[in-house]
C-alpha positions as CSV (number, residue, x, y, z in Angstrom):
1,X,91.3,20.5,-84.5
2,X,88.7,20.1,-81.7
3,X,89.5,17.7,-78.9
4,X,86.3,16.0,-77.9
5,X,85.3,15.1,-74.4
6,X,82.2,13.5,-72.9
7,X,81.1,17.1,-72.0
8,X,81.5,18.8,-75.4
9,X,80.8,15.9,-77.7
10,X,77.1,16.6,-78.3
11,X,77.6,20.3,-78.9
12,X,80.5,19.8,-81.3
13,X,79.0,17.0,-83.3
14,X,75.3,16.7,-83.3
15,X,74.7,20.4,-84.0
16,X,77.5,20.9,-86.5
17,X,76.4,22.3,-89.8
18,X,78.8,20.2,-91.8
19,X,79.9,16.6,-91.6
20,X,82.2,15.8,-88.7
21,X,85.2,13.6,-88.9
22,X,86.3,12.1,-85.6
23,X,89.7,10.4,-85.1
24,X,89.5,8.1,-82.1
25,X,93.0,7.4,-80.9
26,X,95.2,6.6,-77.9
27,X,98.5,8.2,-77.0
28,X,100.5,5.0,-76.8
29,X,99.2,3.6,-80.2
30,X,101.9,3.6,-82.9
31,X,99.4,3.4,-85.8
32,X,97.5,6.3,-84.3
33,X,100.7,8.4,-84.3
34,X,101.2,7.5,-87.9
35,X,97.6,8.5,-88.7
36,X,97.9,11.9,-87.0
37,X,99.8,13.7,-89.9
38,X,97.4,12.2,-92.4
39,X,94.4,13.4,-90.5
40,X,96.1,16.8,-90.0
41,X,96.7,17.1,-93.8
42,X,93.1,16.2,-94.5
43,X,92.0,19.0,-92.2
44,X,94.3,21.4,-94.0
45,X,92.7,20.4,-97.3
46,X,89.1,19.9,-96.4
47,X,88.7,21.9,-93.2
48,X,86.3,24.4,-94.7
49,X,83.8,21.6,-95.7
50,X,84.2,19.2,-92.8
51,X,84.7,19.6,-89.0
52,X,87.7,17.7,-87.8
53,X,87.8,16.4,-84.2
54,X,89.9,14.0,-82.1
55,X,88.9,11.8,-79.2
56,X,91.4,10.1,-76.9
57,X,89.8,6.8,-76.0
58,X,92.1,6.4,-73.0
59,X,90.7,9.6,-71.5
60,X,87.2,9.6,-72.9
61,X,86.1,6.1,-72.1
62,X,82.4,7.0,-72.4
63,X,82.8,8.1,-76.0
64,X,84.8,4.9,-76.8
65,X,81.9,2.8,-75.3
66,X,79.2,4.9,-77.1
67,X,80.8,4.2,-80.5
68,X,82.0,0.6,-79.7
69,X,85.6,1.6,-80.4
70,X,87.4,-1.8,-80.1
71,X,90.6,-0.8,-82.0
72,X,92.4,2.4,-82.8
73,X,92.8,4.4,-84.9
74,X,89.1,4.5,-85.9
75,X,87.7,7.4,-87.9
76,X,84.0,8.1,-87.9
77,X,82.2,10.5,-90.1
78,X,78.9,11.9,-88.7
79,X,76.2,14.2,-89.9
80,X,73.2,15.3,-87.8
81,X,74.2,12.8,-85.1
82,X,74.2,9.8,-87.5
83,X,77.2,7.8,-88.5
84,X,77.8,7.9,-92.2
85,X,81.2,6.1,-92.4
86,X,83.5,4.1,-90.1
87,X,87.1,3.3,-90.9
88,X,89.3,1.1,-88.7
89,X,93.0,0.9,-88.8
90,X,95.9,2.9,-90.4
91,X,95.0,4.2,-93.8
92,X,96.7,6.4,-96.4
93,X,95.3,9.9,-97.3
94,X,94.2,8.5,-100.6
95,X,92.3,5.6,-99.0
96,X,90.6,7.8,-96.5
97,X,89.5,10.3,-99.2
98,X,88.1,7.4,-101.3
99,X,86.3,5.6,-98.4
100,X,84.9,8.8,-96.9
101,X,84.0,10.3,-100.3
102,X,85.9,13.5,-99.5
103,X,85.9,16.2,-102.1
C-alpha cells in the first residue's frame, strides 16, 4: 500500500500503468478504520491489476482540496490522471467491487 503525499502524488498516480485506487481517510474517523480491512483485502485480491494507495486528508490537505474531499472515507479510482469512479462512505467489499467494476 502506497501512502500518498503532496510530493509523490503525481508520480504514483498519473504515470501508473494500471488503474489507481485511492482511499482518502482520516486517523480519527471510525468509518475509515472500518473500511481499512476491506481496502486491504481488495489489495490482496486485486493488487496485481490495480495500484492501491492511501491519502490521509488530515496530513495531506492539498490532496483533499484537489479532489474536493468533503467526507471520509472516500475512494477514488483513477487512470491516466482522470477520475473513473468516486465512492463516498463506508461500503462492503461486495459493494466496492460492484461499483468500481473490479474483476
